[in-house]
C-alpha positions in Angstrom: 11.5 31.3 -10.8 12.2 28.9 -7.9 12.2 25.1 -7.4 10.5 24.1 -4.2 12.1 20.9 -2.8 10.2 19.1 -0.1 12.3 16.3 1.4 14.1 15.2 4.5 17.6 16.6 5.0 19.4 13.2 4.8 18.5 12.2 1.2 21.8 12.0 -0.8 20.0 12.1 -4.2 18.3 15.3 -3.3 21.6 16.8 -2.4 22.9 16.0 -5.8 19.8 17.6 -7.5 20.3 20.8 -5.4 23.9 20.8 -6.6 22.9 20.4 -10.3 20.2 23.2 -10.0 22.7 25.5 -8.3 25.2 24.9 -11.1 22.5 25.8 -13.6 21.7 29.0 -11.7 18.2 27.8 -10.7 17.0 29.1 -7.3 16.0 26.4 -4.8 14.0 26.6 -1.6 14.4 23.4 0.3 12.1 22.5 3.2 11.1 19.4 5.3 7.6 19.1 6.7 9.2 18.0 10.0 10.4 21.6 10.4 6.8 22.9 10.6 5.8 24.9 12.6 9.0 25.4 14.7 11.4 26.3 11.9 9.1 26.6 8.9 6.2 29.0 8.8 3.8 30.2 6.1 1.0 32.5 5.3 -1.3 32.2 2.3 -4.4 34.0 1.1 -6.8 32.7 -1.7 -7.5 35.4 -4.2 -10.1 33.4 -6.1 -7.7 31.8 -8.6 -4.4 31.1 -6.7 -3.0 30.9 -3.3 -0.8 33.9 -2.6 1.7 34.2 0.3 5.1 33.2 1.6 7.0 30.2 2.9 9.7 31.2 5.4 12.5 29.1 6.8 14.8 31.1 9.2 16.2 34.0 7.3 15.1 32.7 3.8 11.6 33.0 2.3 9.9 32.5 -1.0 6.8 33.9 -2.5 4.3 31.1 -3.5 3.9 32.8 -6.9 7.6 32.4 -7.6 7.5 28.6 -7.2 7.5 27.2 -10.8 8.3 23.5 -10.1 8.1 21.2 -7.0 10.3 18.2 -6.2 8.5 16.2 -3.5 10.3 13.1 -2.3 10.4 11.8 1.3 9.7 14.6 3.8 9.5 13.8 7.5 6.3 13.7 9.5 5.0 16.8 11.3 6.4 16.9 14.9 4.8 18.7 17.9 6.6 18.7 21.2 5.0 19.5 24.5 1.5 18.6 23.5 -0.8 16.0 24.9 -1.5 12.9 22.8 -4.9 14.2 21.7 -3.7 17.7 21.0 -0.8 16.4 19.0 -3.2 14.3 16.9 -5.3 17.4 16.3 -2.3 19.5 15.4 -0.8 16.9 13.0 -4.2 16.7 11.2 -4.5 20.5 11.0 -0.9 20.8 9.7 -1.5 18.1 7.0 -4.7 19.7 5.8 -3.6 23.3 6.2 0.1 23.5 5.4 0.0 20.3 3.2 -3.0 21.7 1.4 -1.2 24.9 0.4 1.9 23.1 -0.7 0.0 20.6 -2.8 -2.2 23.3 -4.4 0.6 25.4 -6.0 0.2 26.4 -9.7 3.2 24.4 -10.7 4.1 20.8 -11.9 5.2 18.3 -9.4 7.8 15.5 -9.5 5.8 13.8 -8.0 2.5 15.2 -6.6 2.2 13.5 -3.2 -1.3 12.4 -3.8 -0.2 10.7 -7.0 2.8 9.2 -5.3 0.8 7.9 -2.4 -1.7 6.2 -4.8 1.1 4.6 -6.7 2.6 2.9 -3.7 0.0 0.1 -3.6 1.9 -2.9 -4.9 -1.2 -5.0 -5.9 -2.3 -2.1 -8.2 1.3 -1.7 -9.5 1.2 -5.3 -10.8 -2.2 -4.8 -12.4 -1.2 -1.5 -14.1 2.1 -3.0 -15.2 0.4 -6.0 -16.7 -2.1 -3.9 -18.6 0.8 -1.8 -19.8 2.3 -4.8 -21.5 4.9 -5.9 -18.8 5.3 -9.5 -17.5 4.6 -9.9 -13.8 5.1 -12.9 -11.4 2.2 -15.0 -10.2 1.3 -13.3 -6.9 -0.8 -14.0 -3.8 -1.9 -11.4 -1.2 -3.5 -13.0 1.8 -3.9 -13.5 5.6 -4.5 -17.2 5.2 -1.6 -19.6 5.8 -3.4 -22.5 4.0 -3.9 -20.3 1.0 -0.1 -19.8 0.9 0.4 -23.6 0.9 -2.0 -24.0 -1.9 -0.3 -21.3 -3.9 3.0 -23.0 -3.4 1.6 -26.3 -4.7 0.2 -24.4 -7.7 3.5 -22.8 -8.4 5.3 -26.1 -7.8 8.5 -24.4 -6.8 9.9 -22.0 -4.2 8.0 -18.9 -3.4 9.2 -15.6 -1.8 7.6 -13.1 0.4 8.2 -9.4 0.6 7.1 -6.4 2.6 3.9 -4.7 1.5 4.5 -1.5 3.4 7.7 0.3 4.5 10.4 -2.4 4.7 11.3 -1.4 8.2 10.0 -2.5 11.6 10.6 -0.3 14.7 11.6 -2.1 17.9 12.6 -0.7 21.3 16.2 -1.5 20.5 16.2 0.1 17.0 15.0 -0.6 13.5 15.0 -3.9 11.6 15.0 -4.0 7.8 12.6 -6.4 6.2 14.0 -7.9 3.0 12.7 -10.2 0.4 13.2 -13.8 1.5 12.2 -17.4 0.5 8.9 -18.3 2.3 9.1 -21.2 4.8 5.9 -23.1 4.4 6.5 -24.7 7.9 6.7 -21.3 9.6 3.7 -19.3 8.6 2.7 -18.2 12.0 1.6 -14.5 11.9 0.3 -14.5 8.3 -3.1 -13.9 9.8 -2.0 -10.8 11.6 -2.0 -8.6 8.5 -1.8 -8.7 4.7 1.2 -10.6 3.3 2.5 -10.8 -0.3 3.9 -14.1 -1.8 5.3 -14.6 -5.3 6.8 -17.3 -7.4 10.6 -17.2 -7.1 11.7 -16.3 -10.6 14.9 -17.8 -12.0 17.1 -14.8 -12.9 20.2 -14.0 -14.9 20.5 -10.5 -13.4 18.3 -7.8 -12.1 17.6 -4.2 -13.2 16.8 -0.9 -11.5 15.0 1.2 -14.1 14.8 4.9 -13.3 12.1 6.6 -15.2 12.2 10.4 -15.5 9.9 12.5 -17.6 9.9 10.5 -20.8 13.3 8.7 -20.6 14.6 5.8 -18.7 18.0 5.0 -17.1 18.7 1.3 -16.4 21.3 -0.2 -14.1 22.1 -3.9 -14.5 22.6 -5.4 -11.1 24.8 -8.5 -10.8 24.8 -10.1 -7.3 27.9 -11.9 -6.0 26.6 -13.3 -2.7 23.7 -15.6 -1.9 22.1 -12.9 0.2 22.3 -10.3 -2.6 20.9 -12.8 -5.1 17.6 -13.0 -3.1 17.5 -9.2 -2.4 20.3 -7.0 -3.5 19.3 -4.3 -1.1 20.4 -6.5 1.8 24.1 -6.6 0.6 25.1 -3.5 -1.4 28.7 -4.5 -1.0 28.1 -7.6 -3.1 26.5 -6.1 -6.2 28.0 -4.8 -9.4 26.3 -2.1 -11.5 26.4 -1.6 -15.2 24.5 0.9 -17.3 22.4 -0.8 -20.0 20.0 0.1 -22.7 16.2 0.0 -22.0 14.5 -2.4 -24.4 12.1 -0.4 -26.6 9.1 -2.5 -25.6 9.9 -2.1 -21.9 10.3 1.7 -22.4 7.0 1.9 -24.1 5.3 -0.1 -21.3 6.9 2.1 -18.6 5.6 5.2 -20.5 2.1 3.7 -20.4 2.6 2.9 -16.7 3.7 6.5 -15.9 0.7 7.9 -17.8 -1.8 5.7 -15.9 -0.2 6.4 -12.5 0.3 10.1 -13.5 4.0 10.1 -12.3 6.9 12.1 -13.6 9.4 9.8 -11.8 9.6 6.3 -10.4 12.1 3.5 -9.9 11.0 0.1 -11.2 12.7 -3.2 -10.4 13.0 -6.0 -12.9 14.3 -9.6 -13.0 15.8 -10.5 -16.3 15.4 -14.3 -16.9 18.1 -16.5 -18.6 16.0 -16.3 -21.7 16.4 -12.5 -21.7 12.7 -11.8 -20.7 12.2 -8.8 -18.4 9.8 -9.4 -15.6 8.4 -6.4 -13.6 8.5 -6.7 -9.8 7.5 -3.3 -8.4 7.8 0.4 -8.8 8.6 2.9 -6.1 7.4 6.5 -6.8 10.0 7.8 -4.4 12.7 5.2 -5.1 16.3 5.9 -4.1 18.9 6.2 -6.9 21.9 8.1 -5.5 23.8 4.8 -5.2 23.4 4.4 -9.0 24.1 8.0 -10.1 27.2 8.2 -12.3 28.3 9.7 -15.7 26.8 6.6 -17.4 23.6 7.0 -15.3 23.1 10.7 -14.9 19.9 10.6 -12.9 20.5 13.8 -10.8 21.2 15.7 -14.1 18.1 14.4 -15.7 15.9 15.2 -12.8 17.3 18.8 -12.4 16.9 19.3 -16.2 13.2 18.5 -16.0 12.8 20.8 -13.1 14.7 23.6 -14.8 12.7 23.1 -18.0 9.5 23.5 -16.0 10.8 26.7 -14.5 11.3 28.1 -18.0 7.9 27.2 -19.4 
């Protein structure tokens, strides 16, 4: 039995999972799709029921039939050097369909299957599914129309925030810029028409919560911000947050289980605002959300994930 881990080599949480699995004596084969085809190769034959073959990475290899569980997180993109732009485009598509098709067709459970994780990234659908699952969600506008934003603000009759709909990173020639949640300036809405933008009512908060759902259980970290910057978006100022493990309310846990069932996810990280009244309000859920910064004896996320993967190997 082997756990196949597909992730980039710089993910601290995945390193913790590998350590837990090693301590439990569970074999691990870790790869990154960015290694294909220079450092990672494969061969696979379809027998009429399953794909049979081998993944090889340097001196190590694993039979596809030996893979009993897959942990798929944030692998890199396929890279091809020395090819023309058109040839690189073709090679990347062939790798995605060929190599990716084999890895996503294994006869094993996934945490999470990349197709399910990709579908679960759409924030507008997250809000809809969360609401149907019984969670409270903020009033939200997605638009390319600046005047619609102003009308929304008048309807809310209070401050509104805007947050990234895609990856919260913008690449520039000089490097990368993180895009954090911020209060919307109704007098500076230039560029709203350039692509889709999301706006929400700014919710009064007592504190925030990162809820980490694994299998059928949930670990919650209370997040108290001590700076103005962190109070708007705690990701922008990790040095100014305090974490405390707290219980998941039963009603919230039941709703998260329904959310996981609809999205068909074995893992996700959900963010909540807890209002002064004590009401939990769902903001979003990341099917590949990071958690290493919260892992602790009180929040044993790495142990919980490795236990699920180990259990799958023993089925």
